[in-house]
C-alpha positions in Angstrom: -12.5 71.3 -50.2 -15.9 72.2 -51.6 -18.5 72.7 -48.9 -21.0 69.9 -48.8 -24.0 72.2 -49.1 -22.6 73.3 -52.5 -22.5 69.8 -53.9 -25.9 70.0 -55.5 -26.9 67.5 -58.2 -26.9 70.3 -60.8 -23.4 71.5 -59.7 -22.0 68.0 -59.8 -23.4 67.4 -63.3 -22.1 70.7 -64.6 -18.6 70.0 -63.3 -18.5 66.5 -64.9 -19.6 67.9 -68.2 -17.1 70.8 -68.1 -14.3 68.3 -67.5 -15.6 65.9 -70.2 -15.9 63.2 -67.6 -18.5 60.9 -69.1 -16.8 57.7 -67.8 -15.3 57.9 -64.4 -14.5 56.1 -61.1 -15.2 57.2 -57.5 -11.6 58.2 -57.2 -11.9 60.5 -60.2 -15.0 62.0 -58.7 -13.2 62.5 -55.3 -10.3 64.2 -57.0 -12.5 66.5 -59.0 -14.4 67.8 -56.0 -11.6 67.5 -53.5 -13.6 65.2 -51.2 -12.8 61.8 -49.5 -13.6 58.8 -51.6 -16.3 57.8 -49.1 -18.0 61.1 -49.9 -17.7 60.4 -53.6 -19.5 57.1 -53.2 -22.3 58.9 -51.4 -22.5 61.4 -54.3 -22.7 58.4 -56.7 -25.5 56.8 -54.8 -27.4 60.0 -55.2 -26.7 60.3 -58.9 -27.7 56.6 -59.4 -30.9 57.1 -57.5 -31.8 60.0 -59.8 -30.7 57.9 -62.9 -28.1 60.4 -63.9 -25.3 57.8 -64.0 -25.2 54.1 -64.6 -22.6 51.6 -63.5 -20.9 49.9 -66.5 -18.3 47.7 -64.9 -16.7 47.4 -61.4 -15.9 50.8 -60.2 -16.7 52.6 -63.4 -19.7 54.8 -64.2 -21.2 56.4 -67.3 -22.6 59.9 -67.1 -26.1 60.0 -68.6 -27.2 63.5 -67.6 -30.7 64.8 -67.4 -31.7 63.1 -70.7 -30.4 59.5 -70.3 -31.8 58.2 -73.5 -29.8 60.8 -75.4 -26.6 58.9 -74.3 -27.9 55.4 -74.2 -29.3 55.6 -77.7 -25.8 56.5 -79.0 -23.5 53.5 -78.6 -20.9 55.0 -80.9 -20.5 57.9 -78.5 -20.4 55.5 -75.5 -17.7 53.4 -77.3 -15.1 56.1 -77.4 -15.7 57.0 -73.7 -15.0 53.4 -72.5 -11.3 53.6 -73.5 -8.8 56.3 -74.0 -7.4 57.1 -76.5 -9.9 55.5 -78.9 -11.8 55.9 -82.1 -14.6 53.9 -83.8 -13.3 51.9 -86.8 -13.5 48.6 -88.7 -17.0 47.3 -89.4 -18.7 50.1 -87.3 -17.0 52.8 -89.3 -17.7 51.2 -92.6 -21.4 51.2 -91.7 -21.2 54.8 -90.5 -19.8 55.8 -93.9 -22.5 54.0 -95.7 -20.2 51.3 -97.2 -22.0 48.2 -95.9 -25.7 47.3 -95.6 -24.9 44.9 -92.8 -25.7 46.4 -89.4 -23.0 45.1 -87.0 -24.3 44.1 -83.6 -20.9 45.0 -82.1 -19.2 48.4 -81.9 -15.5 48.0 -82.9 -13.1 50.5 -81.4 -9.3 51.0 -82.1 -7.3 51.9 -79.0 -3.6 51.8 -78.0 -4.5 50.2 -74.6 -5.3 46.7 -73.7 -9.0 46.5 -73.0 -11.3 43.5 -72.7 -14.6 43.4 -74.6 -17.7 44.8 -72.8 -21.4 44.2 -72.9 -23.5 47.2 -71.9 -27.1 48.1 -72.4 -27.6 45.5 -75.2 -24.5 46.4 -77.2 -21.2 44.6 -77.3 -18.1 46.7 -77.4 -14.9 45.2 -78.8 -11.6 47.1 -78.3 -8.9 46.3 -80.8 -5.5 47.1 -79.5 -3.3 48.7 -82.1 0.3 49.9 -82.1 0.7 53.6 -81.5 2.0 54.2 -85.1 -1.4 52.8 -86.4 -3.4 55.2 -84.2 -4.2 58.0 -86.7 -6.7 58.9 -89.4 -9.8 59.8 -87.3 -11.8 62.9 -86.9 -14.6 64.3 -84.7 -18.1 63.6 -86.0 -21.4 64.7 -84.5 -23.9 61.9 -84.1 -27.1 63.4 -82.9 -25.7 66.2 -80.8 -22.8 64.1 -79.3 -19.2 64.0 -80.5 -17.7 60.8 -81.7 -14.1 60.1 -82.8 -14.6 58.2 -86.1 -12.2 56.8 -88.6 -12.0 58.7 -91.8 -13.3 56.6 -94.7 -9.8 55.8 -96.0 -8.6 54.8 -92.5 -11.7 52.7 -91.9 -10.9 50.7 -95.1 -7.2 50.4 -94.2 -7.9 49.3 -90.6 -10.4 46.8 -91.9 -7.8 45.3 -94.4 -5.3 45.2 -91.5 -7.7 43.3 -89.2 -10.3 41.6 -91.5 -11.9 39.7 -88.7 -13.2 42.9 -87.2 -14.8 44.0 -90.5 -16.8 41.0 -91.7 -14.0 39.4 -93.7 -12.4 40.0 -97.1 -15.6 40.0 -99.1 -17.3 42.5 -96.9 -14.3 44.8 -97.0 -14.0 44.4 -100.8 -17.6 45.4 -101.2 -17.0 48.5 -99.0 -14.0 49.4 -101.1 -15.9 49.1 -104.3 -18.8 51.2 -102.9 -16.3 53.9 -101.8 -14.1 53.9 -104.9 -15.4 57.2 -106.4 -15.2 59.2 -103.1 -11.8 58.0 -102.0 -8.8 60.3 -101.8 -6.4 57.8 -103.3 -3.3 59.7 -102.3 -4.4 59.6 -98.7 -5.4 56.0 -99.0 -2.0 55.0 -100.2 -0.3 57.1 -97.5 -2.4 55.5 -94.8 -1.9 52.0 -96.1 1.9 52.5 -96.1 1.9 53.9 -92.6 0.4 50.7 -91.3 3.7 48.9 -92.1 1.8 45.9 -93.4 2.9 44.9 -96.9 0.3 42.2 -97.2 -2.4 44.8 -96.6 -0.9 46.9 -99.4 -0.8 44.0 -101.8 -4.5 43.2 -101.2 -5.5 46.8 -101.4 -3.6 47.3 -104.7 -5.1 44.2 -106.3 -8.7 45.1 -105.2 -8.4 48.8 -106.4 -7.0 47.7 -109.8 -9.8 45.0 -110.1 -12.3 47.8 -109.4 -10.9 50.1 -112.1 -8.7 52.3 -110.0 -5.1 53.0 -111.0 -2.8 53.3 -108.0 0.9 53.6 -107.5 3.2 53.9 -104.5 2.0 51.0 -102.3 4.7 49.2 -100.4 3.6 45.7 -101.4 4.7 42.3 -100.2 7.9 40.7 -101.6 6.4 37.2 -101.3 2.9 36.1 -102.5 0.0 36.6 -100.0 -3.4 35.1 -100.2 -6.1 37.6 -101.3 -8.3 36.1 -98.6 -6.1 35.0 -95.7 -9.0 32.9 -94.4 -9.4 31.0 -97.7 -7.5 28.0 -99.2 -4.0 28.3 -100.6 -5.2 27.9 -104.2 -5.8 30.0 -107.3 -3.7 32.0 -109.9 -0.9 34.3 -109.0 -1.0 38.1 -109.7 2.6 39.0 -110.1 2.1 42.8 -110.1 0.6 42.8 -106.6 2.2 39.6 -105.3 -1.3 38.2 -104.5 -2.5 34.6 -104.9 -6.1 35.1 -106.0 -8.0 32.5 -104.0 -11.3 34.3 -104.5 -13.1 34.1 -107.9 -14.4 37.3 -109.6 -17.9 35.9 -109.3 -17.6 35.5 -105.6 -15.8 38.9 -105.2 -18.6 40.7 -107.0 -21.6 38.4 -106.3 -23.2 41.0 -104.0 -23.9 43.2 -107.1 -26.4 40.7 -108.3 -28.6 40.8 -105.2 
């Protein structure tokens, strides 16, 4: 057990940073310093009084450090600390990669664990539970001077096609795909799409890429016809190559280019 006189604020903060504990409970704090939970609560009261931590939800605290605004101004960093494992994806990742002009008011996070949405410091965090086999295709990015696990551009697009409602819908994702078309690693994009085990996703992706002038092979497309926009009406011509019923007109698909 660490002697109480050694539990200075600076020492506590250093140990939390060293152990990458930006989001923790009193029990975690007690285990880290080998003290009773009652002592951990006392330590937390001191840290809160000095505005070095902030409660986020019942029994959970976010480490702010000696420069609180550095953390609070970075919701993408906060997002991947609120769940584990987790990475930023969907509409938030599309915006990070410069593929949408829309600024989402919500941070969307992929995680393998069930986690309810959370409102904190003016930002809503939505956690999208994915199967473990879909949890891939992310990398460490520095935003400011804080690390964030962010979907690669190809995975952000694939995730968005897999869960369109978390990326602004089909038209917003199609726009992002068009914007990204010249920077994409098509081999990686096809690999990632197939790894999602979603043939409808592959059919929509293949159709959109071809429509945007990209030749692509190897996608595991649907055997039956799927709607291009699953939220749209069951109408429109059939594209037999990609097994897509095109229920979105070219004008609507590309209307954003006129604005």
